[in-house]
ZADRENTOR-773569 format. One record per residue: residue number from 1; x, y, z of N, C-alpha, C in turn. Coordinates in steps of 0.2 Angstrom, whole numbers. Layout:
BEGIN
NUM, X, Y, Z, X, Y, Z, X, Y, Z
...
REM end
This chain:
BEGIN
1, 43, 115, 1, 45, 108, 2, 50, 106, 7
2, 49, 103, 12, 55, 102, 18, 61, 98, 14
3, 66, 101, 17, 72, 98, 14, 74, 92, 18
4, 77, 86, 13, 76, 80, 16, 84, 77, 17
5, 86, 73, 22, 93, 71, 22, 94, 67, 16
6, 100, 65, 14, 102, 62, 8, 100, 56, 8
7, 98, 52, 3, 95, 46, 3, 100, 40, 5
8, 98, 35, 9, 101, 30, 10, 102, 26, 5
9, 108, 22, 5, 110, 16, 1, 107, 10, 4
10, 105, 5, 0, 103, -1, 4, 108, -2, 9
11, 105, -5, 15, 110, -7, 20, 110, -16, 20
12, 114, -19, 16, 115, -26, 16, 117, -29, 22
13, 118, -26, 28, 120, -29, 33, 114, -31, 38
14, 108, -28, 36, 102, -30, 39, 98, -33, 35
15, 100, -37, 30, 96, -39, 25, 93, -47, 28
16, 97, -49, 33, 93, -56, 36, 88, -52, 41
17, 88, -47, 44, 83, -45, 48, 77, -44, 44
18, 78, -40, 38, 72, -40, 33, 68, -45, 31
19, 73, -51, 29, 70, -57, 27, 65, -59, 34
20, 68, -60, 41, 65, -62, 46, 58, -58, 46
21, 58, -52, 46, 52, -47, 48, 47, -50, 43
22, 49, -51, 35, 44, -53, 29, 42, -60, 31
23, 45, -63, 34, 44, -71, 35, 38, -72, 41
24, 38, -66, 45, 32, -67, 51, 27, -62, 47
25, 27, -56, 44, 22, -52, 42, 18, -55, 36
26, 22, -57, 32, 19, -60, 26, 14, -65, 26
27, 16, -70, 31, 11, -77, 31, 4, -74, 36
28, 5, -70, 40, -1, -67, 44, -5, -63, 38
29, -2, -59, 35, -7, -56, 30, -10, -61, 26
30, -7, -65, 23, -9, -70, 19, -15, -74, 22
31, -13, -77, 28, -18, -80, 32, -24, -77, 33
32, -24, -70, 35, -30, -68, 36, -34, -65, 30
33, -30, -63, 25, -34, -63, 19, -38, -70, 16
34, -34, -74, 16, -37, -81, 15, -44, -83, 19
35, -44, -82, 25, -49, -84, 29, -55, -79, 29
36, -53, -72, 28, -58, -67, 29, -61, -66, 35
37, -67, -64, 35, -72, -62, 40, -69, -58, 45
38, -69, -59, 52, -67, -54, 57, -60, -54, 58
39, -56, -61, 56, -49, -59, 57, -45, -54, 53
40, -48, -54, 46, -46, -51, 41, -48, -44, 43
41, -54, -42, 45, -56, -35, 47, -51, -33, 54
42, -51, -37, 58, -45, -35, 64, -39, -32, 60
43, -36, -37, 56, -29, -34, 53, -29, -29, 50
44, -35, -28, 45, -35, -21, 43, -36, -15, 47
45, -40, -16, 52, -39, -11, 58, -34, -9, 62
46, -30, -14, 63, -23, -13, 66, -19, -9, 60
47, -18, -12, 55, -15, -8, 49, -16, -1, 50
48, -22, 0, 49, -26, 7, 48, -22, 11, 54
49, -23, 8, 61, -22, 13, 67, -14, 14, 66
50, -10, 9, 65, -2, 10, 64, -1, 15, 59
51, -5, 14, 52, -2, 20, 46, -4, 26, 49
52, -9, 27, 52, -12, 34, 55, -7, 36, 59
53, -4, 32, 64, 1, 34, 70, 6, 37, 65
54, 9, 33, 61, 14, 35, 57, 14, 42, 53
55, 7, 42, 51, 7, 49, 47, 7, 54, 52
56, 3, 54, 57, 3, 58, 63, 11, 61, 64
57, 15, 56, 65, 22, 57, 66, 25, 61, 60
58, 24, 60, 54, 27, 63, 49, 24, 71, 48
59, 17, 71, 48, 15, 77, 46, 14, 82, 51
60, 14, 80, 57, 12, 84, 63, 17, 82, 69
61, 23, 82, 68, 29, 79, 74, 27, 83, 80
62, 25, 89, 80, 25, 93, 87, 19, 89, 91
63, 13, 88, 86, 7, 84, 91, 5, 79, 87
64, 8, 73, 87, 6, 68, 81, 0, 65, 83
65, -1, 65, 90, -6, 59, 94, -13, 62, 91
66, -14, 69, 91, -21, 71, 90, -22, 70, 83
67, -18, 71, 78, -19, 70, 71, -20, 63, 70
68, -15, 59, 73, -16, 51, 72, -22, 49, 74
69, -26, 51, 78, -33, 49, 82, -38, 51, 77
70, -37, 58, 75, -43, 59, 70, -43, 55, 63
71, -37, 54, 60, -36, 49, 55, -38, 42, 56
72, -36, 40, 62, -38, 33, 63, -46, 32, 62
73, -50, 37, 67, -57, 37, 68, -60, 38, 61
74, -58, 42, 58, -61, 44, 50, -61, 37, 46
75, -54, 34, 46, -53, 30, 41, -57, 23, 43
76, -57, 22, 50, -60, 15, 52, -68, 15, 52
77, -71, 23, 52, -78, 23, 52, -79, 21, 44
78, -76, 22, 38, -77, 21, 32, -75, 13, 31
79, -70, 10, 34, -69, 3, 34, -75, -1, 36
80, -77, 1, 42, -82, -2, 45, -89, -3, 41
81, -90, 3, 38, -97, 3, 33, -95, -1, 27
82, -89, 0, 24, -88, -5, 19, -89, -13, 20
83, -87, -14, 27, -87, -22, 30, -94, -22, 29
84, -99, -19, 30, -106, -20, 30, -109, -18, 24
85, -106, -18, 19, -109, -17, 11, -112, -10, 11
86, -110, -5, 15, -113, 1, 13, -109, 5, 9
87, -107, 2, 4, -102, 7, 0, -102, 13, -1
88, -108, 16, -4, -109, 23, -5, -107, 27, 2
89, -110, 24, 8, -110, 28, 15, -102, 28, 15
90, -98, 22, 15, -92, 22, 16, -87, 27, 13
91, -88, 28, 6, -85, 32, 2, -87, 40, 5
92, -93, 41, 7, -95, 48, 8, -93, 50, 15
93, -90, 44, 19, -87, 44, 26, -80, 47, 24
94, -77, 45, 19, -69, 47, 18, -70, 55, 16
95, -74, 57, 14, -74, 64, 12, -77, 68, 19
96, -81, 66, 22, -83, 69, 29, -77, 69, 34
97, -74, 62, 34, -69, 61, 40, -63, 66, 37
98, -61, 67, 31, -56, 71, 29, -55, 78, 31
99, -62, 81, 30, -64, 88, 33, -64, 87, 40
100, -66, 82, 44, -66, 83, 51, -58, 82, 53
101, -55, 78, 50, -48, 78, 53, -44, 84, 51
102, -45, 89, 46, -42, 94, 45, -45, 99, 50
103, -51, 99, 52, -53, 103, 58, -50, 102, 64
104, -48, 94, 66, -46, 93, 71, -39, 95, 72
105, -35, 95, 67, -27, 97, 66, -27, 104, 66
106, -32, 108, 66, -31, 115, 66, -26, 117, 72
107, -22, 120, 73, -20, 124, 78, -14, 119, 82
108, -13, 112, 80, -7, 108, 81, -3, 106, 75
109, -6, 106, 68, -2, 104, 63, 1, 110, 60
110, 7, 110, 56, 9, 116, 51, 4, 116, 46
111, 2, 111, 44, -3, 110, 37, -9, 106, 40
112, -14, 109, 41, -20, 105, 44, -22, 100, 38
113, -22, 103, 32, -24, 100, 26, -20, 92, 26
114, -15, 93, 28, -12, 85, 29, -14, 81, 32
115, -18, 82, 37, -22, 78, 41, -28, 74, 37
116, -31, 80, 33, -35, 78, 28, -34, 72, 23
117, -27, 74, 20, -25, 70, 15, -22, 63, 18
118, -21, 62, 25, -19, 57, 27, -26, 52, 27
119, -32, 55, 27, -37, 51, 27, -39, 48, 21
120, -38, 54, 15, -39, 52, 8, -34, 47, 5
121, -28, 48, 9, -22, 42, 6, -23, 35, 9
122, -25, 34, 16, -25, 27, 19, -33, 24, 18
123, -38, 29, 18, -45, 26, 17, -47, 22, 11
124, -45, 24, 4, -47, 21, -2, -44, 13, -2
125, -38, 14, 0, -35, 5, 0, -38, 2, 6
126, -39, 4, 12, -43, -1, 17, -49, -1, 14
127, -53, 3, 10, -60, 0, 8, -61, -6, 2
128, -55, -3, -2, -54, -9, -7, -52, -16, -4
129, -48, -15, 0, -46, -23, 3, -51, -26, 6
130, -57, -22, 9, -63, -25, 12, -67, -28, 6
131, -68, -22, 1, -72, -24, -5, -69, -30, -9
132, -64, -30, -10, -61, -35, -14, -61, -42, -11
133, -59, -43, -6, -60, -49, -2, -68, -51, -2
134, -73, -47, -3, -80, -48, -2, -83, -50, -9
135, -80, -50, -14, -82, -52, -21, -81, -60, -22
136, -85, -63, -25, -84, -70, -28, -75, -72, -29
137, -74, -77, -27, -66, -78, -27, -61, -73, -24
138, -64, -70, -19, -61, -64, -17, -54, -67, -14
139, -54, -72, -12, -48, -75, -8, -42, -75, -14
140, -44, -77, -19, -39, -79, -25, -37, -71, -27
141, -41, -67, -28, -40, -60, -31, -35, -57, -25
142, -35, -58, -19, -31, -56, -14, -24, -59, -15
143, -24, -66, -16, -18, -69, -17, -15, -66, -22
144, -18, -64, -28, -15, -62, -34, -12, -55, -33
145, -17, -52, -29, -15, -46, -28, -7, -45, -24
146, -7, -50, -18, 0, -50, -15, 5, -53, -19
147, 3, -58, -23, 10, -60, -27, 12, -56, -32
148, 7, -53, -35, 9, -48, -40, 14, -41, -38
149, 11, -39, -30, 15, -34, -27, 21, -35, -26
150, 22, -40, -22, 29, -44, -19, 33, -45, -25
151, 30, -48, -31, 35, -50, -36, 38, -43, -40
152, 33, -38, -39, 35, -31, -42, 42, -29, -38
153, 41, -29, -31, 46, -25, -28, 52, -31, -28
154, 51, -37, -28, 57, -40, -27, 61, -41, -34
155, 56, -41, -40, 60, -40, -46, 64, -34, -47
156, 61, -28, -46, 64, -22, -46, 70, -21, -43
157, 70, -24, -37, 77, -23, -31, 82, -28, -35
158, 79, -35, -37, 85, -39, -40, 88, -37, -46
159, 84, -35, -51, 85, -33, -57, 90, -26, -58
160, 87, -21, -53, 90, -16, -52, 97, -15, -49
161, 97, -21, -43, 104, -21, -41, 109, -24, -45
162, 107, -29, -50, 111, -32, -54, 113, -28, -61
163, 108, -25, -63, 110, -21, -69, 111, -13, -69
164, 108, -11, -63, 109, -3, -62, 108, 1, -68
165, 111, 5, -70, 109, 10, -77, 105, 16, -74
166, 103, 19, -79, 99, 26, -78, 94, 25, -72
167, 95, 31, -67, 90, 31, -63, 82, 33, -65
168, 78, 31, -61, 71, 32, -64, 67, 39, -62
169, 69, 41, -56, 66, 47, -53, 71, 49, -49
170, 78, 52, -49, 82, 53, -46, 81, 60, -41
171, 76, 64, -42, 74, 69, -36, 71, 65, -32
172, 67, 61, -32, 63, 59, -26, 66, 51, -23
173, 68, 47, -28, 71, 40, -26, 76, 39, -30
174, 83, 42, -27, 89, 40, -31, 91, 34, -32
175, 89, 29, -28, 91, 22, -29, 87, 18, -33
176, 82, 20, -38, 78, 17, -41, 80, 18, -48
177, 81, 12, -52, 83, 12, -59, 78, 10, -64
178, 78, 13, -71, 74, 9, -75, 74, 2, -77
179, 80, 0, -76, 81, -9, -76, 77, -11, -71
180, 77, -9, -64, 73, -11, -59, 66, -10, -61
181, 63, -6, -63, 56, -4, -66, 55, -9, -71
182, 57, -10, -74, 56, -16, -81, 56, -22, -77
183, 61, -24, -73, 61, -30, -70, 56, -32, -65
184, 54, -27, -62, 48, -26, -57, 42, -28, -60
185, 40, -25, -67, 34, -26, -70, 34, -34, -74
186, 40, -35, -76, 41, -42, -79, 39, -47, -73
187, 41, -46, -68, 39, -51, -62, 33, -50, -60
188, 29, -45, -60, 22, -45, -58, 17, -47, -64
189, 19, -48, -69, 17, -50, -75, 16, -57, -74
190, 22, -60, -73, 23, -66, -73, 20, -70, -66
191, 19, -66, -61, 15, -68, -55, 8, -68, -57
192, 5, -64, -60, -2, -65, -63, -2, -71, -67
193, 2, -72, -70, 1, -79, -75, 2, -84, -71
194, 6, -84, -66, 7, -91, -61, 0, -92, -57
195, -3, -86, -55, -9, -87, -52, -15, -89, -56
196, -15, -87, -62, -20, -89, -67, -20, -96, -69
197, -14, -99, -67, -12, -106, -70, -16, -112, -65
198, -17, -109, -58, -21, -112, -55, -28, -113, -57
199, -31, -119, -58, -37, -120, -59, -43, -119, -56
200, -41, -117, -49, -46, -113, -45, -48, -107, -46
201, -44, -103, -49, -44, -97, -50, -46, -95, -59
202, -53, -92, -58, -56, -92, -65, -55, -84, -68
203, -48, -85, -71, -45, -79, -75, -40, -82, -81
204, -42, -80, -87, -37, -82, -92, -31, -80, -92
205, -26, -82, -95, -18, -81, -95, -18, -73, -98
206, -21, -71, -103, -19, -65, -105, -23, -60, -101
207, -28, -60, -99, -32, -56, -92, -26, -56, -87
208, -24, -62, -85, -20, -62, -78, -14, -58, -80
209, -11, -59, -87, -4, -55, -87, -5, -48, -87
210, -10, -46, -89, -13, -39, -88, -14, -36, -81
211, -16, -40, -78, -18, -39, -71, -11, -38, -67
212, -7, -43, -68, -1, -43, -65, 3, -35, -68
213, 3, -34, -74, 6, -28, -75, 3, -21, -73
214, -4, -22, -73, -7, -15, -69, -4, -15, -62
215, -4, -21, -58, -3, -21, -53, 5, -18, -51
216, 9, -22, -55, 15, -20, -55, 16, -12, -56
217, 14, -9, -60, 14, -1, -62, 11, 2, -55
218, 6, 0, -52, 2, 3, -47, 7, 3, -41
219, 10, -4, -40, 16, -4, -34, 22, 2, -35
220, 24, 2, -42, 29, 6, -42, 27, 14, -42
221, 21, 14, -44, 19, 21, -42, 18, 24, -35
222, 15, 19, -31, 14, 20, -24, 20, 21, -21
223, 26, 16, -23, 32, 17, -20, 35, 23, -20
224, 35, 26, -28, 37, 32, -29, 34, 38, -26
225, 28, 38, -24, 24, 43, -21, 25, 44, -14
226, 26, 38, -11, 28, 39, -4, 36, 41, -3
227, 40, 41, -7, 47, 44, -8, 46, 50, -8
228, 41, 53, -12, 40, 60, -13, 36, 63, -7
229, 33, 59, -2, 30, 61, 4, 34, 62, 8
230, 40, 58, 9, 44, 57, 15, 49, 63, 13
231, 51, 65, 5, 55, 70, 5, 52, 77, 7
232, 45, 78, 6, 41, 83, 8, 41, 85, 16
233, 40, 78, 19, 40, 79, 27, 47, 78, 29
234, 54, 77, 25, 60, 80, 28, 62, 72, 32
235, 58, 66, 30, 60, 60, 35, 64, 54, 29
236, 68, 50, 32, 70, 45, 28, 66, 39, 29
237, 62, 38, 34, 58, 32, 35, 52, 34, 37
238, 45, 31, 36, 39, 33, 40, 39, 31, 46
239, 44, 28, 49, 44, 25, 56, 49, 19, 57
240, 49, 16, 62, 53, 11, 64, 49, 6, 67
241, 43, 4, 65, 40, -1, 67, 42, -9, 66
242, 44, -10, 60, 45, -15, 57, 54, -17, 58
243, 56, -21, 61, 64, -22, 61, 67, -22, 53
244, 71, -18, 52, 75, -19, 45, 71, -17, 40
245, 65, -14, 41, 62, -12, 36, 59, -3, 35
246, 59, -2, 42, 57, 5, 44, 50, 7, 45
247, 44, 9, 44, 39, 9, 46, 33, 5, 42
248, 28, 3, 44, 23, 0, 41, 22, 3, 32
249, 22, 10, 33, 20, 14, 27, 25, 12, 22
250, 31, 11, 24, 37, 10, 20, 37, 3, 16
251, 32, -2, 19, 31, -8, 16, 25, -9, 13
252, 20, -4, 14, 13, -6, 10, 12, 0, 6
253, 18, 4, 4, 14, 10, 0, 13, 8, -6
254, 16, 2, -10, 15, 1, -16, 9, -3, -16
255, 7, -7, -11, 1, -11, -9, -6, -7, -10
256, -4, 0, -7, -10, 4, -6, -12, 7, -13
257, -7, 7, -17, -10, 10, -24, -13, 3, -27
258, -10, -2, -26, -11, -8, -31, -17, -11, -30
259, -19, -10, -23, -26, -14, -22, -32, -9, -24
260, -31, -2, -24, -36, 1, -28, -36, 0, -36
261, -31, -2, -39, -30, -3, -46, -33, -11, -46
262, -31, -15, -41, -34, -22, -42, -41, -21, -41
263, -44, -17, -37, -52, -17, -37, -55, -15, -42
264, -52, -10, -46, -56, -7, -52, -55, -13, -58
265, -50, -17, -58, -49, -22, -64, -56, -28, -61
266, -54, -29, -55, -60, -34, -51, -67, -31, -53
267, -69, -24, -54, -75, -22, -55, -77, -22, -63
268, -72, -21, -66, -71, -23, -74, -74, -30, -75
269, -69, -35, -72, -71, -41, -72, -78, -43, -70
270, -81, -40, -64, -88, -42, -63, -93, -40, -68
271, -91, -34, -73, -95, -31, -78, -94, -35, -84
272, -91, -40, -84, -89, -45, -89, -84, -46, -93
273, -78, -42, -91, -71, -43, -94, -67, -49, -91
274, -65, -54, -94, -62, -60, -92, -55, -60, -96
REM end
């Protein structure tokens, strides 16, 4: 594992910049997900390209462009197949694309398998974003996903900053605490309840709380997983795309895990769980 610089403490001086960036990015994501169709597809495609660019920079800093391009093409192929309701072909494309990306990365990346992992890391979340929105009441499921994910992040930060206490996983993420973990789960569960209280959303309160809790757990797992990846690659941030936040991957790491869990929950709901 590559050694990593010491973890940074939260920089309170750029809090205003972080909030301003979130105010711009958040409504754009919510608006595209609510509208659906090609604006939503375009947003996902842009996000995939930016995530692949950051992945190439982290995993193959000597020649990032080639790896980034391979990951982008592989993931977008799967995304467009999913958008055409070709789900089996989309998941097959993930496997084929991962193998192709590893071949492309040979000779330019220290570990060509990292290019394959980039496809496997990014593609499932992108496919699930497309599929979840296409289901009945998909826009409400997307709003619940956003609400629970953001609530988990905000709740974990607020409670962890206030109560502090024992560290959650100091080896990979020294700034996260158990108090923040519990606070994030409570906040995500409440967000699920709040969404279910809207009469337009067909989900009972108990199920909604469980959905919120599941999304919160996935959000925390995604955040910790990305912290471990950054340690492995020896970087503090995945990039510097978003002012005050770092890279796009730094902001959507939890969402990438959460949307996969939400898609599983939605599939169970389709099969009769309410």
